[in-house]
C-alpha positions as CSV (number, residue, x, y, z in Angstrom):
1,M,-10.4,-110.3,-213.0
2,S,-12.9,-109.2,-215.2
3,N,-13.7,-105.6,-216.0
4,L,-16.8,-105.1,-214.1
5,A,-15.1,-106.7,-211.0
6,V,-12.4,-104.0,-211.1
7,K,-15.1,-101.0,-211.5
8,Y,-16.9,-102.5,-208.5
9,K,-13.8,-102.8,-206.5
10,K,-12.7,-99.1,-207.7
11,Q,-16.6,-98.0,-206.3
12,E,-16.1,-99.7,-203.2
13,S,-12.6,-98.1,-202.4
14,G,-14.2,-95.0,-203.2
15,I,-16.8,-95.2,-201.1
16,E,-14.6,-95.7,-198.2
17,A,-12.3,-93.5,-199.1
18,T,-14.9,-90.6,-199.5
19,Q,-16.5,-91.9,-195.9
20,N,-13.1,-91.9,-194.7
21,A,-12.3,-88.4,-195.8
22,S,-15.9,-87.0,-194.5
23,T,-15.2,-88.8,-191.3
24,S,-11.6,-86.7,-190.9
25,V,-13.3,-83.5,-192.2
26,Q,-16.3,-83.7,-189.1
27,S,-13.9,-84.5,-186.8
28,A,-11.5,-82.0,-187.7
29,K,-14.5,-79.1,-188.0
30,V,-14.4,-76.4,-185.3
31,T,-17.8,-75.4,-183.9
32,V,-18.4,-71.9,-183.2
33,I,-18.4,-72.0,-179.7
34,E,-15.3,-73.4,-179.7
35,K,-14.1,-70.6,-181.9
36,L,-15.6,-68.5,-179.3
37,L,-13.7,-70.1,-176.4
38,Y,-10.1,-70.1,-178.0
39,T,-10.9,-66.4,-179.0
40,A,-11.9,-65.6,-175.5
41,F,-8.6,-67.9,-174.1
42,V,-6.1,-66.2,-176.0
43,A,-7.9,-62.7,-175.4
44,F,-7.7,-63.3,-171.5
45,L,-4.0,-64.5,-171.7
46,L,-3.2,-61.4,-173.7
47,Y,-5.2,-58.9,-171.1
48,V,-3.1,-61.0,-168.0
49,A,0.2,-60.2,-169.7
50,I,-0.9,-57.0,-170.1
51,A,-1.8,-56.4,-166.6
52,F,1.2,-58.2,-165.3
53,I,3.7,-55.8,-167.5
54,G,1.7,-52.9,-166.3
55,N,2.0,-54.1,-162.5
56,K,5.3,-54.1,-163.1
57,A,5.8,-50.9,-164.4
58,A,3.9,-49.2,-161.7
59,L,5.6,-51.4,-159.0
60,Y,8.9,-50.0,-160.4
61,Q,7.4,-46.6,-160.1
62,V,6.4,-46.9,-157.0
63,N,10.0,-47.9,-155.7
64,T,12.0,-45.1,-157.8
65,E,9.6,-42.5,-155.7
66,V,10.5,-44.7,-152.6
67,S,13.9,-44.4,-153.2
68,Q,13.8,-40.5,-153.9
69,L,12.0,-40.1,-150.5
70,Q,14.3,-42.0,-148.7
71,K,17.0,-39.9,-150.0
72,Q,15.4,-36.7,-149.2
73,I,14.7,-37.9,-145.9
74,D,18.4,-39.1,-145.0
75,K,19.6,-35.7,-146.1
76,Q,16.7,-33.9,-143.9
77,L,18.0,-35.8,-140.8
78,Q,21.8,-35.0,-141.8
79,T,20.5,-31.1,-141.9
80,N,18.6,-31.4,-138.9
81,S,21.8,-33.3,-136.8
82,D,24.3,-30.5,-138.2
83,L,21.6,-27.6,-136.9
84,K,21.4,-29.3,-133.5
85,A,25.4,-29.5,-133.2
86,E,25.4,-25.9,-134.1
87,V,22.6,-25.0,-131.5
88,E,24.7,-27.0,-128.9
89,L,27.7,-25.2,-130.0
90,L,26.3,-21.8,-129.8
91,S,24.1,-22.2,-126.8
92,R,27.2,-23.2,-124.6
93,Y,27.8,-20.9,-121.4
94,E,31.3,-19.7,-122.3
95,R,30.0,-17.9,-125.7
96,I,27.1,-16.7,-124.0
97,A,29.1,-15.0,-121.2
98,E,31.8,-13.9,-124.2
99,V,28.9,-12.3,-126.2
100,A,27.4,-10.6,-123.0
101,A,30.6,-9.3,-121.7
102,R,31.2,-7.7,-125.3
103,L,28.0,-6.0,-125.4
104,G,28.7,-4.7,-122.1
105,M,26.2,-6.9,-120.1
106,T,27.2,-8.0,-116.6
107,I,25.8,-10.6,-114.5
108,D,23.7,-9.2,-111.4
109,A,23.5,-12.0,-108.7
110,N,20.9,-10.4,-107.2
111,N,18.8,-10.5,-110.6
112,V,19.4,-14.0,-111.2
113,K,17.1,-16.9,-110.0
114,G,17.3,-20.4,-110.0
115,I,14.6,-22.9,-111.4
116,G,14.4,-25.0,-107.9
117,Q,14.4,-21.3,-105.6
């Protein structure tokens, strides 16, 4: 080939390369709206992740408080049960009669009234 033909082929291949490069640059170019959408999506994902972790932490704290309250309730129920048993023990008729006899009290049949009378 002549020197002129070689230069012409180089120019054509250069034009095609430039067109291909400009086409690839244009297709890879990200618009401002796309950047905003990507940023908003990433921000939304971060917000969701942080909110999820915060909710888990709050749930853990509430569960801990519920557990502590349940322990207090169980302890109070045991105390109440013990006190009821003590009341039943102290309110037996034999014990009351013994304490009354110690204090010098007597049962007078004339002063005793039944509930149904």
